[in-house]
All heavy atoms as TSV, in Angstrom:
chain	resi	resn	atom	element	x	y	z
A	1	MET	N	N	2.719	18.176	-8.435
A	1	MET	CA	C	4.120	18.114	-8.287
A	1	MET	C	C	4.714	16.924	-9.039
A	1	MET	O	O	5.700	17.057	-9.737
A	1	MET	CB	C	4.495	18.080	-6.814
A	1	MET	CG	C	5.932	18.036	-6.517
A	1	MET	SD	S	6.362	18.028	-4.808
A	1	MET	CE	C	5.781	16.420	-4.314
A	2	SER	N	N	4.076	15.812	-8.909
A	2	SER	CA	C	4.597	14.598	-9.585
A	2	SER	C	C	4.481	14.752	-11.103
A	2	SER	O	O	5.338	14.260	-11.837
A	2	SER	CB	C	3.889	13.335	-9.118
A	2	SER	OG	O	2.497	13.460	-9.371
A	3	ASP	N	N	3.481	15.482	-11.602
A	3	ASP	CA	C	3.344	15.727	-13.012
A	3	ASP	C	C	4.534	16.567	-13.568
A	3	ASP	O	O	5.025	16.289	-14.627
A	3	ASP	CB	C	2.025	16.447	-13.348
A	3	ASP	CG	C	0.829	15.540	-13.243
A	3	ASP	OD1	O	1.011	14.329	-13.236
A	3	ASP	OD2	O	-0.290	16.084	-13.157
A	4	VAL	N	N	4.927	17.569	-12.786
A	4	VAL	CA	C	6.052	18.421	-13.184
A	4	VAL	C	C	7.310	17.562	-13.307
A	4	VAL	O	O	8.057	17.669	-14.289
A	4	VAL	CB	C	6.270	19.556	-12.165
A	4	VAL	CG1	C	7.555	20.313	-12.422
A	4	VAL	CG2	C	5.087	20.483	-12.185
A	5	ILE	N	N	7.561	16.720	-12.317
A	5	ILE	CA	C	8.771	15.866	-12.359
A	5	ILE	C	C	8.698	14.841	-13.471
A	5	ILE	O	O	9.663	14.613	-14.165
A	5	ILE	CB	C	8.917	15.174	-10.981
A	5	ILE	CG1	C	9.237	16.236	-9.926
A	5	ILE	CG2	C	10.041	14.103	-11.009
A	5	ILE	CD1	C	9.165	15.747	-8.486
A	6	ALA	N	N	7.517	14.283	-13.681
A	6	ALA	CA	C	7.356	13.265	-14.776
A	6	ALA	C	C	7.533	13.899	-16.147
A	6	ALA	O	O	8.124	13.249	-17.058
A	6	ALA	CB	C	5.974	12.624	-14.650
A	7	LYS	N	N	7.058	15.113	-16.348
A	7	LYS	CA	C	7.176	15.740	-17.691
A	7	LYS	C	C	8.639	15.945	-18.067
A	7	LYS	O	O	8.994	15.893	-19.238
A	7	LYS	CB	C	6.396	17.046	-17.701
A	7	LYS	CG	C	4.936	16.860	-17.833
A	7	LYS	CD	C	4.204	18.192	-17.833
A	7	LYS	CE	C	2.717	17.965	-17.888
A	7	LYS	NZ	N	1.959	19.187	-17.909
A	8	ASP	N	N	9.498	16.202	-17.075
A	8	ASP	CA	C	10.946	16.364	-17.364
A	8	ASP	C	C	11.679	15.028	-17.317
A	8	ASP	O	O	12.879	14.987	-17.492
A	8	ASP	CB	C	11.553	17.329	-16.364
A	8	ASP	CG	C	11.446	18.752	-16.760
A	8	ASP	OD1	O	10.994	19.024	-17.858
A	8	ASP	OD2	O	11.857	19.639	-15.961
A	9	ARG	N	N	10.937	13.948	-17.062
A	9	ARG	CA	C	11.475	12.584	-17.028
A	9	ARG	C	C	12.686	12.494	-16.115
A	9	ARG	O	O	13.732	11.926	-16.399
A	9	ARG	CB	C	11.862	12.114	-18.432
A	9	ARG	CG	C	10.690	12.029	-19.367
A	9	ARG	CD	C	11.107	11.567	-20.698
A	9	ARG	NE	N	9.914	11.424	-21.547
A	9	ARG	CZ	C	9.944	11.132	-22.763
A	9	ARG	NH1	N	11.080	10.957	-23.397
A	9	ARG	NH2	N	8.832	11.059	-23.470
A	10	LEU	N	N	12.493	13.060	-14.894
A	10	LEU	CA	C	13.542	13.037	-13.886
A	10	LEU	C	C	13.444	11.815	-13.019
A	10	LEU	O	O	12.367	11.266	-12.760
A	10	LEU	CB	C	13.447	14.281	-13.008
A	10	LEU	CG	C	13.606	15.619	-13.725
A	10	LEU	CD1	C	13.305	16.753	-12.780
A	10	LEU	CD2	C	14.977	15.742	-14.338
A	11	ASP	N	N	14.572	11.302	-12.550
A	11	ASP	CA	C	14.590	10.157	-11.639
A	11	ASP	C	C	14.503	10.671	-10.213
A	11	ASP	O	O	15.339	11.441	-9.776
A	11	ASP	CB	C	15.910	9.365	-11.850
A	11	ASP	CG	C	16.038	8.769	-13.207
A	11	ASP	OD1	O	15.041	8.381	-13.788
A	11	ASP	OD2	O	17.204	8.613	-13.672
A	12	VAL	N	N	13.478	10.192	-9.497
A	12	VAL	CA	C	13.353	10.548	-8.097
A	12	VAL	C	C	14.062	9.420	-7.319
A	12	VAL	O	O	13.700	8.250	-7.406
A	12	VAL	CB	C	11.917	10.631	-7.656
A	12	VAL	CG1	C	11.781	10.888	-6.166
A	12	VAL	CG2	C	11.185	11.735	-8.457
A	13	LEU	N	N	15.107	9.802	-6.617
A	13	LEU	CA	C	15.930	8.822	-5.874
A	13	LEU	C	C	15.436	8.591	-4.476
A	13	LEU	O	O	15.586	7.502	-3.920
A	13	LEU	CB	C	17.383	9.280	-5.850
A	13	LEU	CG	C	17.981	9.577	-7.237
A	13	LEU	CD1	C	19.426	10.113	-7.067
A	13	LEU	CD2	C	17.979	8.327	-8.105
A	14	ARG	N	N	14.850	9.622	-3.855
A	14	ARG	CA	C	14.418	9.499	-2.459
A	14	ARG	C	C	13.302	10.528	-2.175
A	14	ARG	O	O	13.359	11.640	-2.691
A	14	ARG	CB	C	15.567	9.770	-1.536
A	14	ARG	CG	C	15.280	9.527	-0.059
A	14	ARG	CD	C	16.508	9.775	0.804
A	14	ARG	NE	N	17.711	9.601	0.087
A	14	ARG	CZ	C	18.912	9.908	0.527
A	14	ARG	NH1	N	19.016	10.495	1.735
A	14	ARG	NH2	N	20.010	9.732	-0.148
A	15	VAL	N	N	12.336	10.122	-1.347
A	15	VAL	CA	C	11.281	11.037	-0.908
A	15	VAL	C	C	11.114	10.913	0.607
A	15	VAL	O	O	11.048	9.776	1.108
A	15	VAL	CB	C	9.946	10.707	-1.607
A	15	VAL	CG1	C	8.839	11.599	-1.050
A	15	VAL	CG2	C	10.010	10.813	-3.094
A	16	ASN	N	N	11.090	12.009	1.283
A	16	ASN	CA	C	10.883	12.011	2.739
A	16	ASN	C	C	9.747	13.001	3.006
A	16	ASN	O	O	9.851	14.160	2.622
A	16	ASN	CB	C	12.152	12.417	3.472
A	16	ASN	CG	C	11.997	12.373	4.948
A	16	ASN	OD1	O	11.074	11.719	5.462
A	16	ASN	ND2	N	12.828	13.052	5.687
A	17	THR	N	N	8.625	12.547	3.602
A	17	THR	CA	C	7.497	13.385	3.848
A	17	THR	C	C	7.190	13.431	5.348
A	17	THR	O	O	7.231	12.402	6.010
A	17	THR	CB	C	6.249	12.856	3.129
A	17	THR	OG1	O	6.549	12.719	1.766
A	17	THR	CG2	C	5.042	13.762	3.309
A	18	GLU	N	N	6.935	14.619	5.851
A	18	GLU	CA	C	6.620	14.833	7.271
A	18	GLU	C	C	5.393	15.713	7.336
A	18	GLU	O	O	5.407	16.814	6.776
A	18	GLU	CB	C	7.795	15.463	7.967
A	18	GLU	CG	C	7.596	15.778	9.405
A	18	GLU	CD	C	8.800	16.469	10.035
A	18	GLU	OE1	O	9.923	16.289	9.554
A	18	GLU	OE2	O	8.557	17.188	11.021
A	19	SER	N	N	4.341	15.274	8.030
A	19	SER	CA	C	3.152	16.104	8.214
A	19	SER	C	C	3.331	17.042	9.326
A	19	SER	O	O	3.854	16.701	10.422
A	19	SER	CB	C	1.936	15.197	8.487
A	19	SER	OG	O	1.670	14.372	7.390
A	20	ARG	N	N	2.944	18.289	9.096
A	20	ARG	CA	C	3.014	19.368	10.119
A	20	ARG	C	C	1.664	20.065	10.156
A	20	ARG	O	O	1.447	21.019	9.405
A	20	ARG	CB	C	4.107	20.356	9.791
A	20	ARG	CG	C	5.505	19.749	9.818
A	20	ARG	CD	C	6.552	20.791	9.523
A	20	ARG	NE	N	7.876	20.179	9.520
A	20	ARG	CZ	C	8.968	20.798	9.161
A	20	ARG	NH1	N	8.904	22.062	8.718
A	20	ARG	NH2	N	10.127	20.189	9.186
A	21	GLY	N	N	0.794	19.559	10.984
A	21	GLY	CA	C	-0.572	20.106	11.032
A	21	GLY	C	C	-1.288	19.875	9.727
A	21	GLY	O	O	-1.370	18.773	9.243
A	22	GLU	N	N	-1.713	20.950	9.101
A	22	GLU	CA	C	-2.412	20.799	7.805
A	22	GLU	C	C	-1.452	20.855	6.623
A	22	GLU	O	O	-1.883	20.867	5.482
A	22	GLU	CB	C	-3.483	21.908	7.661
A	22	GLU	CG	C	-2.931	23.338	7.718
A	22	GLU	CD	C	-3.985	24.393	7.758
A	22	GLU	OE1	O	-4.806	24.385	8.682
A	22	GLU	OE2	O	-3.991	25.235	6.822
A	23	TYR	N	N	-0.194	20.943	6.888
A	23	TYR	CA	C	0.826	20.988	5.846
A	23	TYR	C	C	1.656	19.754	5.795
A	23	TYR	O	O	1.801	19.030	6.762
A	23	TYR	CB	C	1.762	22.199	6.091
A	23	TYR	CG	C	1.044	23.536	6.134
A	23	TYR	CD1	C	0.741	24.149	7.317
A	23	TYR	CD2	C	0.716	24.170	4.936
A	23	TYR	CE1	C	0.057	25.354	7.330
A	23	TYR	CE2	C	0.066	25.354	4.952
A	23	TYR	CZ	C	-0.255	25.958	6.129
A	23	TYR	OH	O	-0.929	27.166	6.135
A	24	ALA	N	N	2.254	19.508	4.651
A	24	ALA	CA	C	3.216	18.400	4.520
A	24	ALA	C	C	4.542	18.996	4.037
A	24	ALA	O	O	4.599	19.801	3.101
A	24	ALA	CB	C	2.722	17.422	3.468
A	25	HIS	N	N	5.616	18.618	4.678
A	25	HIS	CA	C	6.943	19.037	4.302
A	25	HIS	C	C	7.587	17.876	3.577
A	25	HIS	O	O	7.682	16.781	4.108
A	25	HIS	CB	C	7.740	19.371	5.579
A	25	HIS	CG	C	9.175	19.734	5.278
A	25	HIS	ND1	N	10.212	18.909	5.426
A	25	HIS	CD2	C	9.660	20.946	4.824
A	25	HIS	CE1	C	11.311	19.521	5.091
A	25	HIS	NE2	N	11.019	20.752	4.734
A	26	MET	N	N	7.921	18.065	2.325
A	26	MET	CA	C	8.493	16.993	1.494
A	26	MET	C	C	9.881	17.360	1.080
A	26	MET	O	O	10.178	18.462	0.669
A	26	MET	CB	C	7.615	16.757	0.222
A	26	MET	CG	C	6.228	16.331	0.566
A	26	MET	SD	S	5.274	15.996	-0.940
A	26	MET	CE	C	6.007	14.443	-1.443
A	27	GLN	N	N	10.750	16.361	1.159
A	27	GLN	CA	C	12.120	16.520	0.734
A	27	GLN	C	C	12.385	15.444	-0.328
A	27	GLN	O	O	12.225	14.269	-0.030
A	27	GLN	CB	C	13.077	16.346	1.917
A	27	GLN	CG	C	14.475	16.715	1.634
A	27	GLN	CD	C	15.280	16.736	2.955
A	27	GLN	OE1	O	14.948	16.066	3.918
A	27	GLN	NE2	N	16.344	17.486	2.941
A	28	LEU	N	N	12.705	15.867	-1.554
A	28	LEU	CA	C	12.946	14.973	-2.643
A	28	LEU	C	C	14.371	15.032	-3.095
A	28	LEU	O	O	14.926	16.116	-3.198
A	28	LEU	CB	C	12.016	15.312	-3.818
A	28	LEU	CG	C	10.563	14.923	-3.735
A	28	LEU	CD1	C	9.813	15.953	-2.951
A	28	LEU	CD2	C	9.967	14.805	-5.114
A	29	THR	N	N	14.923	13.882	-3.409
A	29	THR	CA	C	16.222	13.828	-4.032
A	29	THR	C	C	15.971	13.401	-5.487
A	29	THR	O	O	15.414	12.338	-5.734
A	29	THR	CB	C	17.153	12.806	-3.320
A	29	THR	OG1	O	17.271	13.179	-1.942
A	29	THR	CG2	C	18.514	12.724	-3.975
A	30	VAL	N	N	16.417	14.264	-6.409
A	30	VAL	CA	C	16.124	14.039	-7.828
A	30	VAL	C	C	17.430	14.099	-8.604
A	30	VAL	O	O	18.305	14.923	-8.326
A	30	VAL	CB	C	15.187	15.147	-8.374
A	30	VAL	CG1	C	14.848	14.943	-9.836
A	30	VAL	CG2	C	13.901	15.247	-7.540
A	31	ARG	N	N	17.606	13.180	-9.511
A	31	ARG	CA	C	18.811	13.165	-10.354
A	31	ARG	C	C	18.690	14.262	-11.432
A	31	ARG	O	O	17.776	14.251	-12.227
A	31	ARG	CB	C	19.014	11.816	-11.010
A	31	ARG	CG	C	20.299	11.760	-11.875
A	31	ARG	CD	C	20.577	10.364	-12.321
A	31	ARG	NE	N	20.924	9.615	-11.126
A	31	ARG	CZ	C	20.708	8.325	-10.972
A	31	ARG	NH1	N	20.193	7.621	-11.951
A	31	ARG	NH2	N	21.049	7.689	-9.887
A	32	ILE	N	N	19.667	15.165	-11.418
A	32	ILE	CA	C	19.674	16.295	-12.349
A	32	ILE	C	C	20.897	16.171	-13.239
A	32	ILE	O	O	22.028	15.963	-12.729
A	32	ILE	CB	C	19.714	17.660	-11.591
A	32	ILE	CG1	C	18.492	17.815	-10.664
A	32	ILE	CG2	C	19.873	18.819	-12.530
A	32	ILE	CD1	C	17.191	17.999	-11.405
A	33	ARG	N	N	20.721	16.333	-14.541
A	33	ARG	CA	C	21.831	16.205	-15.455
A	33	ARG	C	C	22.599	17.512	-15.664
A	33	ARG	O	O	23.801	17.491	-15.930
A	33	ARG	CB	C	21.330	15.659	-16.787
A	33	ARG	CG	C	20.848	14.219	-16.719
A	33	ARG	CD	C	20.320	13.727	-18.044
A	33	ARG	NE	N	18.970	14.198	-18.350
A	33	ARG	CZ	C	17.862	13.722	-17.792
A	33	ARG	NH1	N	17.913	12.765	-16.883
A	33	ARG	NH2	N	16.678	14.159	-18.178
A	34	GLU	N	N	21.929	18.633	-15.562
A	34	GLU	CA	C	22.562	19.913	-15.767
A	34	GLU	C	C	21.876	20.989	-14.956
A	34	GLU	O	O	20.697	20.866	-14.589
A	34	GLU	CB	C	22.600	20.297	-17.251
A	34	GLU	CG	C	21.222	20.375	-17.904
A	34	GLU	CD	C	21.273	20.583	-19.365
A	34	GLU	OE1	O	22.306	21.047	-19.862
A	34	GLU	OE2	O	20.269	20.354	-20.033
A	35	LEU	N	N	22.588	22.064	-14.650
A	35	LEU	CA	C	22.067	23.147	-13.779
A	35	LEU	C	C	20.818	23.782	-14.401
A	35	LEU	O	O	19.916	24.163	-13.649
A	35	LEU	CB	C	23.171	24.177	-13.560
A	35	LEU	CG	C	22.989	25.094	-12.384
A	35	LEU	CD1	C	22.753	24.331	-11.092
A	35	LEU	CD2	C	24.173	25.997	-12.219
A	36	GLN	N	N	20.743	23.901	-15.700
A	36	GLN	CA	C	19.571	24.508	-16.329
A	36	GLN	C	C	18.311	23.667	-16.031
A	36	GLN	O	O	17.206	24.194	-15.870
A	36	GLN	CB	C	19.742	24.615	-17.828
A	36	GLN	CG	C	20.793	25.661	-18.220
A	36	GLN	CD	C	21.077	25.594	-19.716
A	36	GLN	OE1	O	20.761	24.648	-20.373
A	36	GLN	NE2	N	21.742	26.680	-20.182
A	37	GLN	N	N	18.481	22.360	-15.993
A	37	GLN	CA	C	17.350	21.465	-15.677
A	37	GLN	C	C	16.849	21.706	-14.265
A	37	GLN	O	O	15.641	21.729	-14.003
A	37	GLN	CB	C	17.806	20.022	-15.854
A	37	GLN	CG	C	16.701	19.008	-15.821
A	37	GLN	CD	C	17.184	17.626	-16.061
A	37	GLN	OE1	O	18.291	17.248	-15.662
A	37	GLN	NE2	N	16.413	16.807	-16.747
A	38	LEU	N	N	17.781	21.929	-13.329
A	38	LEU	CA	C	17.386	22.224	-11.954
A	38	LEU	C	C	16.615	23.572	-11.873
A	38	LEU	O	O	15.579	23.647	-11.233
A	38	LEU	CB	C	18.611	22.262	-11.037
A	38	LEU	CG	C	18.380	22.708	-9.613
A	38	LEU	CD1	C	17.436	21.763	-8.918
A	38	LEU	CD2	C	19.686	22.818	-8.843
A	39	ALA	N	N	17.132	24.581	-12.524
A	39	ALA	CA	C	16.500	25.863	-12.547
A	39	ALA	C	C	15.073	25.783	-13.125
A	39	ALA	O	O	14.109	26.370	-12.551
A	39	ALA	CB	C	17.326	26.882	-13.348
A	40	ARG	N	N	14.928	25.040	-14.197
A	40	ARG	CA	C	13.596	24.885	-14.800
A	40	ARG	C	C	12.629	24.113	-13.864
A	40	ARG	O	O	11.481	24.502	-13.712
A	40	ARG	CB	C	13.757	24.118	-16.102
A	40	ARG	CG	C	12.488	23.992	-16.928
A	40	ARG	CD	C	12.746	23.369	-18.321
A	40	ARG	NE	N	13.458	22.143	-18.276
A	40	ARG	CZ	C	14.678	21.931	-18.807
A	40	ARG	NH1	N	15.339	22.897	-19.390
A	40	ARG	NH2	N	15.254	20.707	-18.727
A	41	LEU	N	N	13.149	23.102	-13.204
A	41	LEU	CA	C	12.306	22.347	-12.255
A	41	LEU	C	C	11.856	23.205	-11.090
A	41	LEU	O	O	10.666	23.213	-10.754
A	41	LEU	CB	C	13.092	21.126	-11.736
A	41	LEU	CG	C	12.415	20.316	-10.634
A	41	LEU	CD1	C	11.136	19.695	-11.129
A	41	LEU	CD2	C	13.359	19.253	-10.080
A	42	LEU	N	N	12.746	23.955	-10.508
A	42	LEU	CA	C	12.410	24.805	-9.384
A	42	LEU	C	C	11.365	25.864	-9.777
A	42	LEU	O	O	10.418	26.139	-9.077
A	42	LEU	CB	C	13.642	25.495	-8.789
A	42	LEU	CG	C	14.638	24.565	-8.095
A	42	LEU	CD1	C	15.843	25.364	-7.667
A	42	LEU	CD2	C	13.998	23.873	-6.904
A	43	ALA	N	N	11.517	26.449	-10.984
A	43	ALA	CA	C	10.574	27.424	-11.474
A	43	ALA	C	C	9.201	26.818	-11.690
A	43	ALA	O	O	8.169	27.430	-11.332
A	43	ALA	CB	C	11.133	28.037	-12.778
A	44	ARG	N	N	9.139	25.646	-12.276
A	44	ARG	CA	C	7.866	24.997	-12.526
A	44	ARG	C	C	7.191	24.583	-11.227
A	44	ARG	O	O	5.949	24.708	-11.093
A	44	ARG	CB	C	8.048	23.781	-13.447
A	44	ARG	CG	C	8.376	24.133	-14.818
A	44	ARG	CD	C	8.560	22.922	-15.682
A	44	ARG	NE	N	8.836	23.290	-17.045
A	44	ARG	CZ	C	9.328	22.456	-17.937
A	44	ARG	NH1	N	9.597	21.191	-17.654
A	44	ARG	NH2	N	9.567	22.870	-19.187
A	45	LEU	N	N	7.958	24.094	-10.264
A	45	LEU	CA	C	7.369	23.685	-8.977
A	45	LEU	C	C	6.768	24.852	-8.216
A	45	LEU	O	O	5.790	24.691	-7.512
A	45	LEU	CB	C	8.391	22.966	-8.121
A	45	LEU	CG	C	8.776	21.526	-8.588
A	45	LEU	CD1	C	9.904	20.992	-7.736
A	45	LEU	CD2	C	7.545	20.599	-8.542
A	46	GLN	N	N	7.351	26.035	-8.391
A	46	GLN	CA	C	6.799	27.239	-7.685
A	46	GLN	C	C	5.393	27.570	-8.188
A	46	GLN	O	O	4.703	28.292	-7.490
A	46	GLN	CB	C	7.747	28.391	-7.866
A	46	GLN	CG	C	9.002	28.250	-7.068
A	46	GLN	CD	C	9.976	29.375	-7.299
A	46	GLN	OE1	O	9.900	30.111	-8.270
A	46	GLN	NE2	N	10.947	29.523	-6.401
A	47	HIS	N	N	5.030	27.113	-9.354
A	47	HIS	CA	C	3.712	27.437	-9.897
A	47	HIS	C	C	2.671	26.330	-9.632
A	47	HIS	O	O	1.539	26.434	-10.081
A	47	HIS	CB	C	3.838	27.699	-11.384
A	47	HIS	CG	C	4.545	28.958	-11.695
A	47	HIS	ND1	N	5.919	29.002	-11.969
A	47	HIS	CD2	C	4.156	30.250	-11.670
A	47	HIS	CE1	C	6.293	30.243	-12.137
A	47	HIS	NE2	N	5.238	30.995	-12.007
A	48	VAL	N	N	3.031	25.278	-8.914
A	48	VAL	CA	C	2.117	24.222	-8.572
A	48	VAL	C	C	1.142	24.759	-7.552
A	48	VAL	O	O	1.557	25.412	-6.567
A	48	VAL	CB	C	2.843	22.971	-8.026
A	48	VAL	CG1	C	1.866	21.927	-7.489
A	48	VAL	CG2	C	3.700	22.347	-9.129
A	49	GLN	N	N	-0.143	24.492	-7.745
A	49	GLN	CA	C	-1.189	24.997	-6.829
A	49	GLN	C	C	-0.920	24.473	-5.404
A	49	GLN	O	O	-0.600	23.293	-5.206
A	49	GLN	CB	C	-2.568	24.528	-7.313
A	49	GLN	CG	C	-3.697	25.082	-6.518
A	49	GLN	CD	C	-5.048	24.659	-7.086
A	49	GLN	OE1	O	-5.100	23.842	-8.006
A	49	GLN	NE2	N	-6.084	25.212	-6.536
A	50	ASN	N	N	-1.080	25.329	-4.446
A	50	ASN	CA	C	-0.926	25.080	-3.004
A	50	ASN	C	C	0.539	24.821	-2.609
A	50	ASN	O	O	0.812	24.425	-1.477
A	50	ASN	CB	C	-1.777	23.931	-2.557
A	50	ASN	CG	C	-3.254	24.201	-2.678
A	50	ASN	OD1	O	-3.710	25.313	-2.446
A	50	ASN	ND2	N	-4.016	23.207	-3.131
A	51	MET	N	N	1.491	25.036	-3.519
A	51	MET	CA	C	2.904	24.949	-3.175
A	51	MET	C	C	3.289	26.236	-2.445
A	51	MET	O	O	3.080	27.310	-2.968
A	51	MET	CB	C	3.771	24.755	-4.422
A	51	MET	CG	C	5.241	24.550	-4.181
A	51	MET	SD	S	5.593	22.911	-3.542
A	51	MET	CE	C	5.153	21.838	-4.912
A	52	ILE	N	N	3.883	26.121	-1.276
A	52	ILE	CA	C	4.242	27.265	-0.482
A	52	ILE	C	C	5.658	27.697	-0.738
A	52	ILE	O	O	5.969	28.873	-0.915
A	52	ILE	CB	C	3.982	27.001	1.032
A	52	ILE	CG1	C	2.490	26.788	1.273
A	52	ILE	CG2	C	4.510	28.152	1.870
A	52	ILE	CD1	C	2.165	26.300	2.631
A	53	GLU	N	N	6.597	26.738	-0.767
A	53	GLU	CA	C	7.998	27.097	-0.934
A	53	GLU	C	C	8.729	25.981	-1.618
A	53	GLU	O	O	8.440	24.810	-1.423
A	53	GLU	CB	C	8.658	27.314	0.466
A	53	GLU	CG	C	10.086	27.691	0.401
A	53	GLU	CD	C	10.691	27.885	1.797
A	53	GLU	OE1	O	9.925	27.825	2.797
A	53	GLU	OE2	O	11.912	28.074	1.884
A	54	VAL	N	N	9.624	26.339	-2.502
A	54	VAL	CA	C	10.512	25.387	-3.185
A	54	VAL	C	C	11.946	25.879	-3.062
A	54	VAL	O	O	12.202	27.081	-3.269
A	54	VAL	CB	C	10.122	25.306	-4.703
A	54	VAL	CG1	C	11.051	24.384	-5.474
A	54	VAL	CG2	C	8.685	24.889	-4.867
A	55	SER	N	N	12.837	25.017	-2.713
A	55	SER	CA	C	14.238	25.408	-2.601
A	55	SER	C	C	15.156	24.237	-2.859
A	55	SER	O	O	14.761	23.102	-2.816
A	55	SER	CB	C	14.503	25.979	-1.189
A	55	SER	OG	O	14.324	25.018	-0.215
A	56	ARG	N	N	16.405	24.586	-3.129
A	56	ARG	CA	C	17.462	23.637	-3.310
A	56	ARG	C	C	18.133	23.422	-1.946
A	56	ARG	O	O	18.514	24.409	-1.300
A	56	ARG	CB	C	18.457	24.097	-4.328
A	56	ARG	CG	C	19.596	23.162	-4.535
A	56	ARG	CD	C	20.557	23.750	-5.562
A	56	ARG	NE	N	21.717	22.832	-5.695
A	56	ARG	CZ	C	22.788	23.162	-6.332
A	56	ARG	NH1	N	22.878	24.368	-6.929
A	56	ARG	NH2	N	23.756	22.306	-6.456
A	57	GLY	N	N	18.247	22.218	-1.533
A	57	GLY	CA	C	18.751	21.978	-0.166
A	57	GLY	C	C	20.104	21.433	-0.084
A	57	GLY	O	O	20.986	21.328	-0.716
């Protein structure tokens, strides 16, 4: 996940992680310059191994 964010050179402003049993729920605040960049990021994150769900909050 961090590789995907780093490749797009995005600024991570905040990270909140909560463990739920064998899963981790992560909420990231990322600085996005344009809507296309957000769409590309969400699409790439969905293909990260062991990623269950990606959404805009």
